[in-house]
Legacy VTK file of the C-alpha trace (Angstrom):
# vtk DataFile Version 3.0
C-alpha trace
ASCII
DATASET POLYDATA
POINTS 228 float
20.672 -2.183 -18.248
21.546 -4.833 -20.856
18.870 -5.892 -23.548
16.607 -8.634 -22.638
17.250 -7.963 -18.839
14.343 -7.240 -16.759
14.292 -4.416 -13.956
14.673 -6.085 -10.655
16.609 -8.946 -11.800
20.444 -9.378 -11.223
22.731 -8.853 -13.860
24.689 -11.708 -15.830
27.687 -10.738 -13.659
25.831 -10.907 -10.297
27.425 -12.318 -7.089
26.256 -15.382 -5.854
23.742 -15.130 -3.225
26.029 -17.038 -0.791
28.195 -13.814 -0.616
25.535 -12.086 1.166
25.276 -11.251 4.739
23.023 -9.369 7.105
25.637 -6.575 7.350
25.999 -6.213 3.615
22.192 -5.957 3.385
21.924 -3.560 6.025
24.457 -1.437 4.625
22.749 -1.323 1.126
19.373 -0.671 2.782
20.892 2.423 4.527
22.608 3.779 1.345
18.936 3.259 -0.592
17.525 5.366 2.277
19.923 8.123 2.211
19.810 8.335 -1.452
16.152 7.777 -2.296
14.101 8.174 0.920
12.226 5.638 3.122
9.463 5.273 0.528
11.778 4.218 -1.934
13.381 1.255 -0.247
11.467 -2.318 -0.933
12.789 -5.834 -1.005
13.085 -5.662 -4.783
14.740 -2.233 -4.920
17.246 -3.611 -2.159
17.896 -6.476 -4.322
18.724 -4.223 -7.347
21.118 -2.367 -5.332
23.013 -5.758 -4.081
22.467 -7.207 -7.589
20.887 -10.255 -6.659
17.625 -12.043 -6.801
14.914 -10.559 -4.460
14.545 -14.156 -2.788
18.041 -14.064 -1.752
17.226 -11.016 0.528
14.175 -13.008 1.925
16.549 -15.584 3.279
17.742 -12.941 5.546
14.746 -10.773 6.486
10.935 -11.866 6.242
9.774 -8.368 5.186
10.497 -4.814 5.103
9.621 -4.149 8.561
11.809 -6.793 9.934
14.669 -5.139 7.656
14.300 -1.611 9.065
14.040 -3.014 12.605
17.371 -4.611 12.034
18.821 -1.184 10.613
17.654 0.738 13.576
18.912 -2.017 15.893
22.324 -1.866 14.198
22.604 1.939 14.375
21.875 1.499 18.143
24.358 -0.907 18.740
27.270 1.506 17.445
26.087 4.148 20.095
28.396 3.559 22.976
26.844 3.615 26.406
27.677 6.066 29.056
30.090 5.770 32.026
28.817 4.381 35.316
30.567 7.125 37.157
28.489 10.043 38.736
24.849 10.470 40.239
22.015 8.428 38.898
20.705 11.639 37.385
23.958 12.542 35.637
23.983 8.944 34.382
20.517 9.158 33.108
20.991 12.546 31.294
23.975 11.184 29.436
22.111 8.073 28.351
18.896 9.836 26.871
21.295 12.397 25.164
22.860 9.460 23.595
19.486 7.994 22.571
18.932 11.407 20.962
22.137 11.283 19.028
20.951 7.914 17.612
17.591 9.197 16.470
19.436 12.537 14.933
21.948 10.656 13.100
19.742 7.916 11.433
19.245 8.003 7.710
16.318 10.217 6.581
12.956 8.798 7.404
14.235 6.115 9.934
13.432 7.996 13.012
9.868 6.874 13.152
11.146 3.448 12.926
12.696 3.654 16.449
9.692 2.841 18.295
8.965 -0.002 16.336
12.488 -1.232 16.887
12.175 -0.770 20.876
12.402 -4.741 21.182
15.599 -5.346 19.096
18.536 -6.321 21.043
20.616 -3.387 20.009
17.773 -0.884 21.237
17.350 -2.981 24.439
20.603 -2.133 25.455
19.581 1.600 26.336
16.641 0.035 28.337
18.998 -2.302 30.369
21.436 0.612 30.997
18.485 2.700 32.229
16.828 0.048 34.587
20.274 -0.556 35.916
20.819 3.157 36.627
17.349 3.425 38.361
17.732 0.230 40.531
21.124 1.274 41.743
19.596 4.627 42.819
17.125 2.702 44.949
14.073 2.392 42.785
12.088 -0.694 43.153
11.364 -3.006 40.260
8.219 -1.627 39.049
9.080 2.105 39.803
12.170 1.620 37.743
10.325 0.360 34.962
7.706 2.987 35.245
10.503 5.659 35.461
12.258 4.532 32.478
9.196 4.343 30.333
8.208 7.879 31.065
11.879 8.979 30.466
11.833 7.141 27.075
8.652 8.239 26.189
9.598 11.804 26.606
12.955 11.491 24.629
10.911 9.991 21.753
8.154 12.458 22.055
10.576 15.520 22.082
12.399 14.018 19.072
9.031 13.473 17.250
7.846 17.062 17.970
10.995 18.550 16.283
10.759 19.573 12.801
12.886 18.611 10.055
15.477 20.757 8.455
17.307 23.625 9.859
16.033 25.404 13.103
15.444 28.428 10.903
13.104 26.468 8.539
11.210 24.739 11.411
10.640 27.966 12.909
9.256 29.698 9.882
6.924 26.682 9.439
5.860 27.278 13.030
5.330 30.833 12.802
3.287 30.489 9.400
0.951 27.826 10.913
0.303 29.948 13.989
-0.352 33.111 11.480
-2.951 30.976 9.416
-5.064 30.429 12.602
-8.089 32.679 13.339
-7.152 34.753 16.437
-10.694 34.573 17.709
-10.445 30.579 17.864
-6.817 30.431 19.017
-6.456 33.378 21.222
-3.703 32.069 23.254
-1.459 30.957 20.298
-2.091 34.147 18.536
-1.009 36.037 21.811
1.890 33.838 22.307
3.096 33.098 18.578
6.937 34.294 19.702
7.116 32.349 22.663
5.699 29.360 21.250
7.905 29.439 18.135
10.929 29.924 20.475
10.016 26.977 22.589
9.310 24.458 19.821
12.574 25.285 17.909
15.093 25.440 20.930
16.636 22.256 21.117
17.729 23.372 24.580
14.208 22.878 25.666
14.818 19.047 25.964
17.094 19.602 29.029
14.451 21.693 30.661
11.710 18.863 30.356
14.377 16.437 31.385
15.159 18.107 34.600
11.622 18.285 35.697
11.329 14.691 34.999
14.459 13.805 37.031
13.462 16.210 39.824
10.207 14.433 40.126
11.857 11.253 40.291
14.165 12.342 42.746
11.145 13.536 45.000
9.665 10.190 44.665
12.657 8.194 45.769
12.980 10.534 48.693
9.580 10.161 49.904
9.898 6.319 49.536
13.114 6.383 51.647
11.358 8.528 54.107
8.598 6.228 54.554
10.729 3.195 55.303
LINES 1 229
228 0 1 2 3 4 5 6 7 8 9 10 11 12 13 14 15 16 17 18 19 20 21 22 23 24 25 26 27 28 29 30 31 32 33 34 35 36 37 38 39 40 41 42 43 44 45 46 47 48 49 50 51 52 53 54 55 56 57 58 59 60 61 62 63 64 65 66 67 68 69 70 71 72 73 74 75 76 77 78 79 80 81 82 83 84 85 86 87 88 89 90 91 92 93 94 95 96 97 98 99 100 101 102 103 104 105 106 107 108 109 110 111 112 113 114 115 116 117 118 119 120 121 122 123 124 125 126 127 128 129 130 131 132 133 134 135 136 137 138 139 140 141 142 143 144 145 146 147 148 149 150 151 152 153 154 155 156 157 158 159 160 161 162 163 164 165 166 167 168 169 170 171 172 173 174 175 176 177 178 179 180 181 182 183 184 185 186 187 188 189 190 191 192 193 194 195 196 197 198 199 200 201 202 203 204 205 206 207 208 209 210 211 212 213 214 215 216 217 218 219 220 221 222 223 224 225 226 227
């Protein structure tokens, strides 16, 4: 940093603010989060990364929350939607696996921003596709909306329940947490520590739960058709 230059201010050779764009700002935000973590990201830190005045960034985003919503929405736009071929259950499986792909590949710390960004155009692509699949399967408007909320809630909840780091690291944390409990107060967990650990760690458990949901929705659809 040059003498007399204050932290957070652009250098003498900073590029003019007119050369900024939403895309350039979003790219810089992801780089900061990847290198330094979500807590390190601020509008001032982002301005440093871009070598511009902080107010230049505010011309594009009102605050950090709006910026993070845009980062998640941008990532969602880059995930392709599934083919419209196959049964409605197959299409939904594919769509929800792609939703998990988005949650798994974002910059560290951004996973928790996904629920906040549900109303961004990028993320709403998933809801649009989900509702289309359910309506074409024969669900009514309200039933399709309810079904999609249940499916998306399950997907987000499953990812939120997954630990960070490798599966071995997460498994060790689960074992340690259960081992630290008093068996007389938590007899079920103490007696089923290995099974609980295996279930919490196994990524394949997502499909087990998803199949139960889809089977239940199929049964609801069949009953509705029988009543007609």
